N, C-alpha and C positions, 0 to 999 in steps of 0.2 A: 319548461313551457316552450312550445314551438311557435314561431311566427309564420304566418301565411301571407303571400303577396299575390294579388291578382292584378293583372294588367289588362286594360280594356282599350282597344283601338277603335276609333270611329272615323270613317272616311265620308265627309260631306262632299257631294258631287252636284255639279250643275248639269242639267240635261234638257234637250229639246223634248218636250212632252207631247208633241203631236200625235205620235203613234201609240203612246201609252194610254190615251183616252179610250181606245177601242180594245185594249188588251184583255184577253179573258184567260190565257194560260199558254204554256209551252215556251219555246225559245223564240223570241221576236228578232228577226234579222231584217229590219226595214231596208229596202234597196236604196231608197232616197229618203233622207232625213236631214233636216237643216241643222246647222251647227249653232244657230242662235239659241242661247240658253235662256229658258223661261221658267224653270222649275228646279227646286232643291230637293234632293233625295239623299238617302244613306246607301253607300256601297257596303254590303255586309258579307259577301262571300263570292265564290265562284264554283263552277262545276262543268260537266260535259254530259250531254245526253242527246237522244234523238238522232240517230244515224243520219248523216249527210252524205248522199252518194257522190257529190262533187268532191268531197274531202276524203272519202273512204274511211271515215271514222266519225265518232260522236262530235256534235257541234259544241265547242267551248263557249261558255256564257258567263256574264257577271250576274250576281243576284243583287237586286235593288229593293230596298224597303221604301215604300211610298207612304205618304201621309194621307191618303184618301180612304183609309179604313180597310178592315178585313173583308168587306163584301166586294172589293175591287181586286181584279187580277187573281193571283194565286194566294189567297188569304192575306192580301196587302202587299204582296211581293211581285216583282217583275223580273224576268230573265231576258237579258239582251245579249246578243252575240258579242264575243270578245275575240281578240287575236290581231296579229299584225297584218293579216291578209284581209281583214274585214274593212270594206270601203269607208263607211261612215257610221260610227257608233253613236250618233245623235248627240255628239259633244261630250260623252262620258269621260273622254280622256283629256278634255280641254281645261277644266277647272276643278281641281281636287284639293280639299283641305283636310288635314289629318290632325286629330286630337287624341292624346293618350291620357288615360286616367289610371292612377295606381292606388290600390287599396291594400292596406296591410292590417292584419289582425292577429291577435295572440290566442292560441288554443289553450 
């Protein structure tokens, strides 16, 4: 009998939700966004898309799962710019809590 182990990581993030309220899709790169944290979300991944002429490559972004339901944003998800050269990420990098869960089962 073989044992299987699954590890799940969850990253709870505080964010300033001012620009999230009007988000409908794409990669959001707010030029001015406060660092006052007023909303809790889950950071679930990252990627790069949407060629940015100023960088001469795709824009890197964080994928955020919101609690406002699937009718908001991109099926309940928000993409916000990431990277060291991004001025203000709406506080995404200010308060992060990580929880891991381990599930083992036998086949």
